[in-house]
PDB file of the backbone (N, CA, C, O) and the ligand in Angstrom, with CONECT records:
HET     ZN  A 101       1
ATOM      1  N   UNK A   1     -23.902  10.898  14.037  1.00  0.00           N
ATOM      2  CA  UNK A   1     -22.740  10.171  13.792  1.00  0.00           C
ATOM      3  C   UNK A   1     -22.066  10.895  12.417  1.00  0.00           C
ATOM      4  O   UNK A   1     -22.703  11.212  11.413  1.00  0.00           O
ATOM      5  N   UNK A   2     -20.547  11.083  12.641  1.00  0.00           N
ATOM      6  CA  UNK A   2     -19.801  11.622  11.574  1.00  0.00           C
ATOM      7  C   UNK A   2     -18.712  10.497  11.246  1.00  0.00           C
ATOM      8  O   UNK A   2     -18.354   9.602  12.011  1.00  0.00           O
ATOM      9  N   UNK A   3     -18.270  10.730   9.963  1.00  0.00           N
ATOM     10  CA  UNK A   3     -17.260  10.015   9.696  1.00  0.00           C
ATOM     11  C   UNK A   3     -15.800  10.708   9.695  1.00  0.00           C
ATOM     12  O   UNK A   3     -15.542  11.460   8.755  1.00  0.00           O
ATOM     13  N   UNK A   4     -15.109  10.555  10.412  1.00  0.00           N
ATOM     14  CA  UNK A   4     -13.728  11.299  10.316  1.00  0.00           C
ATOM     15  C   UNK A   4     -12.621  10.384   9.970  1.00  0.00           C
ATOM     16  O   UNK A   4     -12.605   9.207  10.329  1.00  0.00           O
ATOM     17  N   UNK A   5     -11.562  11.029   9.166  1.00  0.00           N
ATOM     18  CA  UNK A   5     -10.502  10.371   8.544  1.00  0.00           C
ATOM     19  C   UNK A   5      -9.183  10.781   9.383  1.00  0.00           C
ATOM     20  O   UNK A   5      -9.019  11.899   9.871  1.00  0.00           O
ATOM     21  N   UNK A   6      -8.290   9.733   9.476  1.00  0.00           N
ATOM     22  CA  UNK A   6      -7.284   9.666  10.090  1.00  0.00           C
ATOM     23  C   UNK A   6      -6.148   9.010   9.189  1.00  0.00           C
ATOM     24  O   UNK A   6      -6.519   8.202   8.338  1.00  0.00           O
ATOM     25  N   UNK A   7      -4.868   9.279   9.302  1.00  0.00           N
ATOM     26  CA  UNK A   7      -3.947   8.801   8.919  1.00  0.00           C
ATOM     27  C   UNK A   7      -2.700   8.504   9.628  1.00  0.00           C
ATOM     28  O   UNK A   7      -1.992   9.285  10.263  1.00  0.00           O
ATOM     29  N   UNK A   8      -2.528   7.107   9.395  1.00  0.00           N
ATOM     30  CA  UNK A   8      -1.390   6.728  10.315  1.00  0.00           C
ATOM     31  C   UNK A   8      -0.114   6.561   9.276  1.00  0.00           C
ATOM     32  O   UNK A   8      -0.194   6.157   8.116  1.00  0.00           O
ATOM     33  N   UNK A   9       1.177   7.003  10.031  1.00  0.00           N
ATOM     34  CA  UNK A   9       2.124   7.046   8.857  1.00  0.00           C
ATOM     35  C   UNK A   9       2.775   5.761   8.454  1.00  0.00           C
ATOM     36  O   UNK A   9       3.632   5.640   7.578  1.00  0.00           O
ATOM     37  N   UNK A  10       2.284   4.856   9.170  1.00  0.00           N
ATOM     38  CA  UNK A  10       2.861   3.573   8.706  1.00  0.00           C
ATOM     39  C   UNK A  10       1.807   2.860   7.810  1.00  0.00           C
ATOM     40  O   UNK A  10       2.182   2.289   6.785  1.00  0.00           O
ATOM     41  N   UNK A  11       0.534   2.882   8.164  1.00  0.00           N
ATOM     42  CA  UNK A  11      -0.564   1.755   7.602  1.00  0.00           C
ATOM     43  C   UNK A  11      -1.431   2.710   6.605  1.00  0.00           C
ATOM     44  O   UNK A  11      -2.194   2.169   5.804  1.00  0.00           O
ATOM     45  N   UNK A  12      -1.332   3.942   6.646  1.00  0.00           N
ATOM     46  CA  UNK A  12      -2.298   4.982   5.816  1.00  0.00           C
ATOM     47  C   UNK A  12      -3.541   5.472   6.410  1.00  0.00           C
ATOM     48  O   UNK A  12      -3.658   5.591   7.630  1.00  0.00           O
ATOM     49  N   UNK A  13      -4.420   5.743   5.630  1.00  0.00           N
ATOM     50  CA  UNK A  13      -5.645   6.257   5.939  1.00  0.00           C
ATOM     51  C   UNK A  13      -6.547   5.449   6.397  1.00  0.00           C
ATOM     52  O   UNK A  13      -6.622   4.329   5.893  1.00  0.00           O
ATOM     53  N   UNK A  14      -7.544   5.873   7.583  1.00  0.00           N
ATOM     54  CA  UNK A  14      -8.774   4.775   7.769  1.00  0.00           C
ATOM     55  C   UNK A  14      -9.753   5.891   8.255  1.00  0.00           C
ATOM     56  O   UNK A  14      -9.426   7.067   8.415  1.00  0.00           O
ATOM     57  N   UNK A  15     -11.057   5.344   8.478  1.00  0.00           N
ATOM     58  CA  UNK A  15     -12.195   6.054   8.893  1.00  0.00           C
ATOM     59  C   UNK A  15     -12.574   5.613  10.219  1.00  0.00           C
ATOM     60  O   UNK A  15     -12.443   4.452  10.606  1.00  0.00           O
ATOM     61  N   UNK A  16     -13.081   6.635  10.958  1.00  0.00           N
ATOM     62  CA  UNK A  16     -13.776   6.482  12.377  1.00  0.00           C
ATOM     63  C   UNK A  16     -14.949   7.231  12.527  1.00  0.00           C
ATOM     64  O   UNK A  16     -14.929   8.454  12.395  1.00  0.00           O
ATOM     65  N   UNK A  17     -16.180   6.483  12.846  1.00  0.00           N
ATOM     66  CA  UNK A  17     -17.377   7.075  13.048  1.00  0.00           C
ATOM     67  C   UNK A  17     -17.610   7.436  14.639  1.00  0.00           C
ATOM     68  O   UNK A  17     -17.680   6.600  15.540  1.00  0.00           O
ATOM     69  N   UNK A  18     -17.701   8.697  14.769  1.00  0.00           N
ATOM     70  CA  UNK A  18     -18.099   9.271  16.070  1.00  0.00           C
ATOM     71  C   UNK A  18     -19.284  10.311  16.048  1.00  0.00           C
ATOM     72  O   UNK A  18     -19.704  10.838  15.018  1.00  0.00           O
ATOM     73  N   UNK A  19     -19.731  10.520  17.220  1.00  0.00           N
ATOM     74  CA  UNK A  19     -20.563  11.616  17.258  1.00  0.00           C
ATOM     75  C   UNK A  19     -20.036  12.749  16.846  1.00  0.00           C
ATOM     76  O   UNK A  19     -18.812  12.877  16.884  1.00  0.00           O
ATOM     77  N   UNK A  20     -20.801  13.711  16.407  1.00  0.00           N
ATOM     78  CA  UNK A  20     -20.401  15.085  15.763  1.00  0.00           C
ATOM     79  C   UNK A  20     -19.543  15.921  17.145  1.00  0.00           C
ATOM     80  O   UNK A  20     -19.901  15.975  18.322  1.00  0.00           O
ATOM     81  N   UNK A  21     -18.547  16.402  16.618  1.00  0.00           N
ATOM     82  CA  UNK A  21     -17.750  17.116  17.643  1.00  0.00           C
ATOM     83  C   UNK A  21     -17.034  16.313  18.628  1.00  0.00           C
ATOM     84  O   UNK A  21     -16.644  16.908  19.633  1.00  0.00           O
ATOM     85  N   UNK A  22     -16.785  15.034  18.512  1.00  0.00           N
ATOM     86  CA  UNK A  22     -16.074  14.230  19.589  1.00  0.00           C
ATOM     87  C   UNK A  22     -14.838  13.644  18.844  1.00  0.00           C
ATOM     88  O   UNK A  22     -14.248  12.740  19.435  1.00  0.00           O
ATOM     89  N   UNK A  23     -14.384  14.019  17.674  1.00  0.00           N
ATOM     90  CA  UNK A  23     -13.281  13.603  17.115  1.00  0.00           C
ATOM     91  C   UNK A  23     -12.063  14.468  17.471  1.00  0.00           C
ATOM     92  O   UNK A  23     -11.986  15.671  17.221  1.00  0.00           O
ATOM     93  N   UNK A  24     -11.065  13.690  18.116  1.00  0.00           N
ATOM     94  CA  UNK A  24      -9.769  14.416  18.759  1.00  0.00           C
ATOM     95  C   UNK A  24      -8.764  14.655  17.426  1.00  0.00           C
ATOM     96  O   UNK A  24      -9.047  14.147  16.341  1.00  0.00           O
ATOM     97  N   UNK A  25      -7.717  15.374  17.596  1.00  0.00           N
ATOM     98  CA  UNK A  25      -6.644  15.503  16.573  1.00  0.00           C
ATOM     99  C   UNK A  25      -6.055  14.332  16.543  1.00  0.00           C
ATOM    100  O   UNK A  25      -5.285  14.347  15.583  1.00  0.00           O
ATOM    101  N   UNK A  26      -6.007  13.208  17.152  1.00  0.00           N
ATOM    102  CA  UNK A  26      -5.283  12.128  16.883  1.00  0.00           C
ATOM    103  C   UNK A  26      -6.056  10.921  17.522  1.00  0.00           C
ATOM    104  O   UNK A  26      -6.894  11.003  18.420  1.00  0.00           O
ATOM    105  N   UNK A  27      -5.611   9.762  16.878  1.00  0.00           N
ATOM    106  CA  UNK A  27      -6.357   8.565  17.598  1.00  0.00           C
ATOM    107  C   UNK A  27      -5.536   7.538  17.443  1.00  0.00           C
ATOM    108  O   UNK A  27      -4.492   7.647  16.799  1.00  0.00           O
ATOM    109  N   UNK A  28      -5.925   6.405  18.029  1.00  0.00           N
ATOM    110  CA  UNK A  28      -4.979   5.218  17.750  1.00  0.00           C
ATOM    111  C   UNK A  28      -5.237   4.545  16.460  1.00  0.00           C
ATOM    112  O   UNK A  28      -6.399   4.540  16.054  1.00  0.00           O
ATOM    113  N   UNK A  29      -4.418   4.043  15.843  1.00  0.00           N
ATOM    114  CA  UNK A  29      -4.444   3.178  14.514  1.00  0.00           C
ATOM    115  C   UNK A  29      -5.115   2.096  14.975  1.00  0.00           C
ATOM    116  O   UNK A  29      -5.171   1.930  16.194  1.00  0.00           O
ATOM    117  N   UNK A  30      -5.741   1.173  14.091  1.00  0.00           N
ATOM    118  CA  UNK A  30      -6.352   0.102  14.470  1.00  0.00           C
ATOM    119  C   UNK A  30      -5.319  -1.171  14.136  1.00  0.00           C
ATOM    120  O   UNK A  30      -5.476  -2.323  14.540  1.00  0.00           O
ATOM    121  N   UNK A  31      -4.500  -0.806  13.510  1.00  0.00           N
ATOM    122  CA  UNK A  31      -3.590  -1.828  13.007  1.00  0.00           C
ATOM    123  C   UNK A  31      -2.358  -1.989  13.643  1.00  0.00           C
ATOM    124  O   UNK A  31      -1.967  -3.068  14.086  1.00  0.00           O
ATOM    125  N   UNK A  32      -1.663  -0.811  13.704  1.00  0.00           N
ATOM    126  CA  UNK A  32      -0.484  -0.798  14.787  1.00  0.00           C
ATOM    127  C   UNK A  32      -0.462  -0.189  16.115  1.00  0.00           C
ATOM    128  O   UNK A  32       0.462  -0.090  16.922  1.00  0.00           O
ATOM    129  N   UNK A  33      -1.738   0.218  16.173  1.00  0.00           N
ATOM    130  CA  UNK A  33      -1.995   0.982  17.696  1.00  0.00           C
ATOM    131  C   UNK A  33      -0.883   2.187  17.911  1.00  0.00           C
ATOM    132  O   UNK A  33      -0.576   2.586  19.035  1.00  0.00           O
ATOM    133  N   UNK A  34      -0.318   2.715  16.689  1.00  0.00           N
ATOM    134  CA  UNK A  34       0.354   4.015  16.876  1.00  0.00           C
ATOM    135  C   UNK A  34      -0.536   5.240  16.740  1.00  0.00           C
ATOM    136  O   UNK A  34      -1.723   5.124  16.435  1.00  0.00           O
ATOM    137  N   UNK A  35      -0.004   6.318  16.951  1.00  0.00           N
ATOM    138  CA  UNK A  35      -0.634   7.447  16.612  1.00  0.00           C
ATOM    139  C   UNK A  35      -1.045   7.871  15.386  1.00  0.00           C
ATOM    140  O   UNK A  35      -0.107   8.061  14.611  1.00  0.00           O
ATOM    141  N   UNK A  36      -2.317   8.118  14.874  1.00  0.00           N
ATOM    142  CA  UNK A  36      -2.816   8.646  13.730  1.00  0.00           C
ATOM    143  C   UNK A  36      -3.340  10.181  13.916  1.00  0.00           C
ATOM    144  O   UNK A  36      -4.062  10.597  14.823  1.00  0.00           O
ATOM    145  N   UNK A  37      -2.830  10.863  12.902  1.00  0.00           N
ATOM    146  CA  UNK A  37      -3.494  12.188  13.029  1.00  0.00           C
ATOM    147  C   UNK A  37      -4.750  12.246  12.046  1.00  0.00           C
ATOM    148  O   UNK A  37      -5.009  11.563  11.055  1.00  0.00           O
ATOM    149  N   UNK A  38      -5.380  13.198  12.600  1.00  0.00           N
ATOM    150  CA  UNK A  38      -6.559  13.596  11.843  1.00  0.00           C
ATOM    151  C   UNK A  38      -6.255  14.382  10.596  1.00  0.00           C
ATOM    152  O   UNK A  38      -5.533  15.378  10.573  1.00  0.00           O
ATOM    153  N   UNK A  39      -6.971  13.759   9.384  1.00  0.00           N
ATOM    154  CA  UNK A  39      -7.071  14.528   8.223  1.00  0.00           C
ATOM    155  C   UNK A  39      -8.291  15.373   8.002  1.00  0.00           C
ATOM    156  O   UNK A  39      -9.454  14.984   8.104  1.00  0.00           O
ATOM    157  N   UNK A  40      -7.917  16.474   7.713  1.00  0.00           N
ATOM    158  CA  UNK A  40      -9.089  17.494   7.351  1.00  0.00           C
ATOM    159  C   UNK A  40      -9.490  17.515   5.773  1.00  0.00           C
ATOM    160  O   UNK A  40      -8.748  17.799   4.833  1.00  0.00           O
ATOM    161  N   UNK A  41     -10.728  17.175   5.739  1.00  0.00           N
ATOM    162  CA  UNK A  41     -11.269  16.987   4.265  1.00  0.00           C
ATOM    163  C   UNK A  41     -12.591  17.532   4.281  1.00  0.00           C
ATOM    164  O   UNK A  41     -13.202  17.662   5.342  1.00  0.00           O
ATOM    165  N   UNK A  42     -13.080  17.864   3.159  1.00  0.00           N
ATOM    166  CA  UNK A  42     -14.198  18.865   2.692  1.00  0.00           C
ATOM    167  C   UNK A  42     -15.391  17.561   2.967  1.00  0.00           C
ATOM    168  O   UNK A  42     -15.228  16.393   2.611  1.00  0.00           O
ATOM    169  N   UNK A  43     -16.664  18.141   3.726  1.00  0.00           N
ATOM    170  CA  UNK A  43     -17.622  17.285   3.911  1.00  0.00           C
ATOM    171  C   UNK A  43     -18.391  17.003   2.866  1.00  0.00           C
ATOM    172  O   UNK A  43     -18.563  17.872   2.012  1.00  0.00           O
ATOM    173  N   UNK A  44     -18.861  16.015   2.771  1.00  0.00           N
ATOM    174  CA  UNK A  44     -19.826  15.555   1.748  1.00  0.00           C
ATOM    175  C   UNK A  44     -19.461  15.515   0.355  1.00  0.00           C
ATOM    176  O   UNK A  44     -20.241  15.634  -0.590  1.00  0.00           O
ATOM    177  N   UNK A  45     -18.004  15.309   0.292  1.00  0.00           N
ATOM    178  CA  UNK A  45     -17.653  14.992  -0.866  1.00  0.00           C
ATOM    179  C   UNK A  45     -17.116  13.489  -1.144  1.00  0.00           C
ATOM    180  O   UNK A  45     -16.672  12.845  -0.194  1.00  0.00           O
ATOM    181  N   UNK A  46     -17.155  12.919  -2.470  1.00  0.00           N
ATOM    182  CA  UNK A  46     -16.904  11.621  -2.688  1.00  0.00           C
ATOM    183  C   UNK A  46     -15.485  11.176  -2.075  1.00  0.00           C
ATOM    184  O   UNK A  46     -14.560  11.927  -2.385  1.00  0.00           O
ATOM    185  N   UNK A  47     -15.226  10.308  -1.427  1.00  0.00           N
ATOM    186  CA  UNK A  47     -14.223   9.796  -0.469  1.00  0.00           C
ATOM    187  C   UNK A  47     -13.349   8.833  -1.671  1.00  0.00           C
ATOM    188  O   UNK A  47     -13.946   8.234  -2.566  1.00  0.00           O
ATOM    189  N   UNK A  48     -12.155   8.816  -1.542  1.00  0.00           N
ATOM    190  CA  UNK A  48     -11.190   7.957  -2.198  1.00  0.00           C
ATOM    191  C   UNK A  48     -11.753   6.408  -1.798  1.00  0.00           C
ATOM    192  O   UNK A  48     -12.114   6.125  -0.655  1.00  0.00           O
ATOM    193  N   UNK A  49     -11.765   5.618  -2.736  1.00  0.00           N
ATOM    194  CA  UNK A  49     -12.013   4.241  -2.292  1.00  0.00           C
ATOM    195  C   UNK A  49     -10.953   3.698  -1.619  1.00  0.00           C
ATOM    196  O   UNK A  49      -9.846   4.172  -1.873  1.00  0.00           O
ATOM    197  N   UNK A  50     -11.051   2.631  -0.656  1.00  0.00           N
ATOM    198  CA  UNK A  50      -9.800   2.277   0.309  1.00  0.00           C
ATOM    199  C   UNK A  50      -9.007   1.640  -0.588  1.00  0.00           C
ATOM    200  O   UNK A  50      -7.827   1.854  -0.311  1.00  0.00           O
ATOM    201  N   UNK A  51      -9.161   0.852  -1.680  1.00  0.00           N
ATOM    202  CA  UNK A  51      -8.008   0.151  -2.516  1.00  0.00           C
ATOM    203  C   UNK A  51      -7.219   1.313  -2.992  1.00  0.00           C
ATOM    204  O   UNK A  51      -6.001   1.434  -2.860  1.00  0.00           O
ATOM    205  N   UNK A  52      -8.016   2.145  -3.550  1.00  0.00           N
ATOM    206  CA  UNK A  52      -7.330   3.374  -4.364  1.00  0.00           C
ATOM    207  C   UNK A  52      -6.178   3.827  -3.371  1.00  0.00           C
ATOM    208  O   UNK A  52      -4.980   3.745  -3.642  1.00  0.00           O
ATOM    209  N   UNK A  53      -6.728   4.341  -2.123  1.00  0.00           N
ATOM    210  CA  UNK A  53      -5.972   4.991  -1.269  1.00  0.00           C
ATOM    211  C   UNK A  53      -4.941   4.380  -0.916  1.00  0.00           C
ATOM    212  O   UNK A  53      -3.877   4.970  -0.724  1.00  0.00           O
ATOM    213  N   UNK A  54      -5.090   3.118  -0.774  1.00  0.00           N
ATOM    214  CA  UNK A  54      -3.816   2.099  -0.185  1.00  0.00           C
ATOM    215  C   UNK A  54      -2.817   2.108  -1.417  1.00  0.00           C
ATOM    216  O   UNK A  54      -1.602   2.058  -1.223  1.00  0.00           O
ATOM    217  N   UNK A  55      -3.324   2.168  -2.604  1.00  0.00           N
ATOM    218  CA  UNK A  55      -2.422   1.824  -3.589  1.00  0.00           C
ATOM    219  C   UNK A  55      -1.613   3.361  -3.656  1.00  0.00           C
ATOM    220  O   UNK A  55      -0.400   3.460  -3.842  1.00  0.00           O
ATOM    221  N   UNK A  56      -2.368   4.307  -3.501  1.00  0.00           N
ATOM    222  CA  UNK A  56      -1.725   5.816  -3.644  1.00  0.00           C
ATOM    223  C   UNK A  56      -0.767   5.929  -2.543  1.00  0.00           C
ATOM    224  O   UNK A  56       0.254   6.594  -2.722  1.00  0.00           O
ATOM    225  N   UNK A  57      -1.025   5.247  -1.223  1.00  0.00           N
ATOM    226  CA  UNK A  57      -0.057   5.545  -0.199  1.00  0.00           C
ATOM    227  C   UNK A  57       1.232   4.687  -0.268  1.00  0.00           C
ATOM    228  O   UNK A  57       2.322   5.001   0.211  1.00  0.00           O
ATOM    229  N   UNK A  58       0.952   3.630  -0.897  1.00  0.00           N
ATOM    230  CA  UNK A  58       1.990   2.561  -1.257  1.00  0.00           C
ATOM    231  C   UNK A  58       3.006   3.342  -2.318  1.00  0.00           C
ATOM    232  O   UNK A  58       4.223   3.362  -2.135  1.00  0.00           O
ATOM    233  N   UNK A  59       2.396   3.945  -3.383  1.00  0.00           N
ATOM    234  CA  UNK A  59       3.071   4.686  -4.242  1.00  0.00           C
ATOM    235  C   UNK A  59       3.793   5.653  -3.753  1.00  0.00           C
ATOM    236  O   UNK A  59       4.971   5.816  -4.072  1.00  0.00           O
ATOM    237  N   UNK A  60       3.118   6.445  -2.873  1.00  0.00           N
ATOM    238  CA  UNK A  60       3.812   7.735  -2.295  1.00  0.00           C
ATOM    239  C   UNK A  60       5.285   7.109  -1.178  1.00  0.00           C
ATOM    240  O   UNK A  60       6.412   7.572  -1.352  1.00  0.00           O
ATOM    241  N   UNK A  61       5.064   6.280  -0.335  1.00  0.00           N
ATOM    242  CA  UNK A  61       5.860   5.500   0.387  1.00  0.00           C
ATOM    243  C   UNK A  61       6.997   4.909  -0.663  1.00  0.00           C
ATOM    244  O   UNK A  61       8.164   5.028  -0.291  1.00  0.00           O
ATOM    245  N   UNK A  62       6.765   4.315  -1.876  1.00  0.00           N
ATOM    246  CA  UNK A  62       7.741   3.955  -2.359  1.00  0.00           C
ATOM    247  C   UNK A  62       8.684   5.062  -3.491  1.00  0.00           C
ATOM    248  O   UNK A  62       9.617   4.765  -4.237  1.00  0.00           O
ATOM    249  N   UNK A  63       8.120   6.196  -3.296  1.00  0.00           N
ATOM    250  CA  UNK A  63       8.839   7.127  -3.961  1.00  0.00           C
ATOM    251  C   UNK A  63       9.943   7.652  -3.345  1.00  0.00           C
ATOM    252  O   UNK A  63      10.874   8.216  -3.920  1.00  0.00           O
ATOM    253  N   UNK A  64       9.788   7.391  -1.744  1.00  0.00           N
ATOM    254  CA  UNK A  64      11.126   7.964  -0.903  1.00  0.00           C
ATOM    255  C   UNK A  64      11.809   6.742  -0.712  1.00  0.00           C
ATOM    256  O   UNK A  64      13.005   6.869  -0.973  1.00  0.00           O
ATOM    257  N   UNK A  65      11.487   5.599  -0.351  1.00  0.00           N
ATOM    258  CA  UNK A  65      12.187   4.495   0.005  1.00  0.00           C
ATOM    259  C   UNK A  65      11.625   3.250  -0.894  1.00  0.00           C
ATOM    260  O   UNK A  65      10.805   2.459  -0.427  1.00  0.00           O
ATOM    261  N   UNK A  66      12.101   3.152  -2.127  1.00  0.00           N
ATOM    262  CA  UNK A  66      11.651   2.144  -2.860  1.00  0.00           C
ATOM    263  C   UNK A  66      11.757   0.477  -2.290  1.00  0.00           C
ATOM    264  O   UNK A  66      12.743   0.040  -1.696  1.00  0.00           O
ATOM    265  N   UNK A  67      10.836  -0.121  -2.530  1.00  0.00           N
ATOM    266  CA  UNK A  67      10.877  -1.596  -2.150  1.00  0.00           C
ATOM    267  C   UNK A  67      11.781  -2.252  -3.018  1.00  0.00           C
ATOM    268  O   UNK A  67      11.778  -2.055  -4.233  1.00  0.00           O
ATOM    269  N   UNK A  68      12.610  -3.079  -2.398  1.00  0.00           N
ATOM    270  CA  UNK A  68      13.619  -3.765  -3.056  1.00  0.00           C
ATOM    271  C   UNK A  68      12.935  -5.206  -3.237  1.00  0.00           C
ATOM    272  O   UNK A  68      12.437  -5.860  -2.321  1.00  0.00           O
ATOM    273  N   UNK A  69      13.002  -5.570  -4.552  1.00  0.00           N
ATOM    274  CA  UNK A  69      12.374  -6.854  -4.902  1.00  0.00           C
ATOM    275  C   UNK A  69      13.406  -7.521  -5.746  1.00  0.00           C
ATOM    276  O   UNK A  69      14.211  -6.872  -6.414  1.00  0.00           O
ATOM    277  N   UNK A  70      13.369  -9.100  -5.704  1.00  0.00           N
ATOM    278  CA  UNK A  70      14.390  -9.643  -6.426  1.00  0.00           C
ATOM    279  C   UNK A  70      13.630 -10.261  -7.811  1.00  0.00           C
ATOM    280  O   UNK A  70      14.256 -11.003  -8.568  1.00  0.00           O
ATOM    281  N   UNK A  71      12.514  -9.962  -8.013  1.00  0.00           N
ATOM    282  CA  UNK A  71      11.861 -10.682  -9.048  1.00  0.00           C
ATOM    283  C   UNK A  71      10.507  -9.754  -9.188  1.00  0.00           C
ATOM    284  O   UNK A  71      10.057  -9.048  -8.285  1.00  0.00           O
ATOM    285  N   UNK A  72       9.893  -9.918 -10.643  1.00  0.00           N
ATOM    286  CA  UNK A  72       8.398  -9.296 -10.769  1.00  0.00           C
ATOM    287  C   UNK A  72       7.689  -9.826  -9.941  1.00  0.00           C
ATOM    288  O   UNK A  72       7.796 -11.050  -9.856  1.00  0.00           O
ATOM    289  N   UNK A  73       6.733  -9.145  -9.051  1.00  0.00           N
ATOM    290  CA  UNK A  73       5.885  -9.513  -8.148  1.00  0.00           C
ATOM    291  C   UNK A  73       4.837 -10.252  -8.893  1.00  0.00           C
ATOM    292  O   UNK A  73       4.464  -9.698  -9.927  1.00  0.00           O
ATOM    293  N   UNK A  74       4.261 -11.421  -8.582  1.00  0.00           N
ATOM    294  CA  UNK A  74       3.299 -12.164  -9.074  1.00  0.00           C
ATOM    295  C   UNK A  74       3.775 -13.123 -10.159  1.00  0.00           C
ATOM    296  O   UNK A  74       2.917 -13.783 -10.746  1.00  0.00           O
ATOM    297  N   UNK A  75       4.959 -13.253 -10.457  1.00  0.00           N
ATOM    298  CA  UNK A  75       5.511 -14.022 -11.588  1.00  0.00           C
ATOM    299  C   UNK A  75       6.377 -15.055 -11.015  1.00  0.00           C
ATOM    300  O   UNK A  75       7.146 -14.637 -10.149  1.00  0.00           O
ATOM    301  N   UNK A  76       6.436 -16.323 -11.295  1.00  0.00           N
ATOM    302  CA  UNK A  76       7.349 -17.268 -10.972  1.00  0.00           C
ATOM    303  C   UNK A  76       8.757 -17.058 -11.979  1.00  0.00           C
ATOM    304  O   UNK A  76       8.783 -16.390 -13.013  1.00  0.00           O
ATOM    305  N   UNK A  77       9.729 -17.700 -11.468  1.00  0.00           N
ATOM    306  CA  UNK A  77      10.917 -17.567 -12.051  1.00  0.00           C
ATOM    307  C   UNK A  77      10.534 -18.545 -13.290  1.00  0.00           C
ATOM    308  O   UNK A  77       9.733 -19.470 -13.145  1.00  0.00           O
ATOM    309  N   UNK A  78      11.124 -18.282 -14.415  1.00  0.00           N
ATOM    310  CA  UNK A  78      10.806 -18.844 -15.761  1.00  0.00           C
ATOM    311  C   UNK A  78      11.564 -20.437 -15.639  1.00  0.00           C
ATOM    312  O   UNK A  78      12.740 -20.447 -15.274  1.00  0.00           O
ATOM    313  N   UNK A  79      10.965 -21.600 -15.909  1.00  0.00           N
ATOM    314  CA  UNK A  79      11.754 -22.843 -15.833  1.00  0.00           C
ATOM    315  C   UNK A  79      12.682 -22.839 -16.865  1.00  0.00           C
ATOM    316  O   UNK A  79      12.502 -22.193 -17.896  1.00  0.00           O
ATOM    317  N   UNK A  80      13.696 -23.541 -16.646  1.00  0.00           N
ATOM    318  CA  UNK A  80      14.866 -23.715 -17.647  1.00  0.00           C
ATOM    319  C   UNK A  80      14.178 -24.615 -18.713  1.00  0.00           C
ATOM    320  O   UNK A  80      13.315 -25.430 -18.386  1.00  0.00           O
ATOM    321  N   UNK A  81      14.547 -24.459 -19.873  1.00  0.00           N
ATOM    322  CA  UNK A  81      13.920 -25.111 -21.161  1.00  0.00           C
ATOM    323  C   UNK A  81      14.870 -26.397 -21.144  1.00  0.00           C
ATOM    324  O   UNK A  81      16.054 -26.500 -20.820  1.00  0.00           O
ATOM    325  N   UNK A  82      13.953 -27.339 -21.602  1.00  0.00           N
ATOM    326  CA  UNK A  82      14.581 -28.701 -21.554  1.00  0.00           C
ATOM    327  C   UNK A  82      15.783 -28.551 -22.642  1.00  0.00           C
ATOM    328  O   UNK A  82      15.738 -27.711 -23.540  1.00  0.00           O
ATOM    329  N   UNK A  83      16.680 -29.307 -22.490  1.00  0.00           N
ATOM    330  CA  UNK A  83      18.164 -29.182 -23.087  1.00  0.00           C
ATOM    331  C   UNK A  83      17.773 -29.960 -24.492  1.00  0.00           C
ATOM    332  O   UNK A  83      16.991 -30.903 -24.374  1.00  0.00           O
ATOM    333  N   UNK A  84      18.170 -29.694 -25.568  1.00  0.00           N
ATOM    334  CA  UNK A  84      17.887 -30.359 -26.913  1.00  0.00           C
ATOM    335  C   UNK A  84      19.470 -30.950 -27.162  1.00  0.00           C
ATOM    336  O   UNK A  84      20.473 -30.240 -27.095  1.00  0.00           O
ATOM    337  N   UNK A  85      19.466 -32.263 -27.435  1.00  0.00           N
ATOM    338  CA  UNK A  85      20.643 -32.840 -27.572  1.00  0.00           C
ATOM    339  C   UNK A  85      21.660 -32.116 -28.724  1.00  0.00           C
ATOM    340  O   UNK A  85      22.883 -32.205 -28.621  1.00  0.00           O
ATOM    341  N   UNK A  86      21.027 -31.422 -29.782  1.00  0.00           N
ATOM    342  CA  UNK A  86      21.893 -30.755 -30.744  1.00  0.00           C
ATOM    343  C   UNK A  86      22.707 -29.674 -29.933  1.00  0.00           C
ATOM    344  O   UNK A  86      23.822 -29.294 -30.290  1.00  0.00           O
ATOM    345  N   UNK A  87      21.980 -29.159 -28.684  1.00  0.00           N
ATOM    346  CA  UNK A  87      22.908 -27.692 -28.127  1.00  0.00           C
ATOM    347  C   UNK A  87      24.185 -28.243 -27.615  1.00  0.00           C
ATOM    348  O   UNK A  87      25.075 -27.440 -27.336  1.00  0.00           O
ATOM    349  N   UNK A  88      24.399 -29.609 -27.446  1.00  0.00           N
ATOM    350  CA  UNK A  88      25.782 -29.855 -26.869  1.00  0.00           C
ATOM    351  C   UNK A  88      26.780 -29.605 -27.944  1.00  0.00           C
ATOM    352  O   UNK A  88      27.957 -29.431 -27.629  1.00  0.00           O
ATOM    353  N   UNK A  89      26.383 -29.572 -29.257  1.00  0.00           N
ATOM    354  CA  UNK A  89      27.532 -29.466 -30.455  1.00  0.00           C
ATOM    355  C   UNK A  89      27.709 -27.996 -30.539  1.00  0.00           C
ATOM    356  O   UNK A  89      28.787 -27.518 -30.894  1.00  0.00           O
ATOM    357  N   UNK A  90      26.718 -27.287 -30.233  1.00  0.00           N
ATOM    358  CA  UNK A  90      27.173 -25.576 -30.242  1.00  0.00           C
ATOM    359  C   UNK A  90      28.332 -25.091 -29.806  1.00  0.00           C
ATOM    360  O   UNK A  90      28.681 -25.526 -28.708  1.00  0.00           O
ATOM    361  N   UNK A  91      29.254 -24.092 -30.481  1.00  0.00           N
ATOM    362  CA  UNK A  91      30.253 -23.795 -30.144  1.00  0.00           C
ATOM    363  C   UNK A  91      29.792 -23.075 -28.745  1.00  0.00           C
ATOM    364  O   UNK A  91      28.707 -22.594 -28.417  1.00  0.00           O
ATOM    365  N   UNK A  92      31.197 -23.203 -27.960  1.00  0.00           N
ATOM    366  CA  UNK A  92      31.019 -22.611 -26.505  1.00  0.00           C
ATOM    367  C   UNK A  92      31.872 -21.147 -26.535  1.00  0.00           C
ATOM    368  O   UNK A  92      32.802 -20.864 -27.290  1.00  0.00           O
ATOM    369  N   UNK A  93      31.309 -20.367 -25.556  1.00  0.00           N
ATOM    370  CA  UNK A  93      31.762 -18.797 -25.752  1.00  0.00           C
ATOM    371  C   UNK A  93      32.847 -18.865 -24.652  1.00  0.00           C
ATOM    372  O   UNK A  93      33.524 -17.871 -24.390  1.00  0.00           O
TER     373      UNK A  93
HETATM  374 ZN    ZN A 101      -0.854   2.071  11.930  1.00  0.00          ZN2+
END
């Protein structure tokens, strides 16, 4: 068995274990079932960890079409500070 790497244009890289010589030029993506092309890489070299690969893919996609967000991810909007009675006497702009 050998590990072959494929890359889906939508979901990024994934690996498939197949007998030697049975990897095609393309296969089905396990997530979206679209066509994923085979990625040629040097054998027996350390592979990019899945999480890092996903982050790199996301960064590459973001360079072409940035994701639109309305707030900083992972943070909740700040709660309004409780009004102090003295604030009512401040001059209005
Ligand atoms: Zn896919």
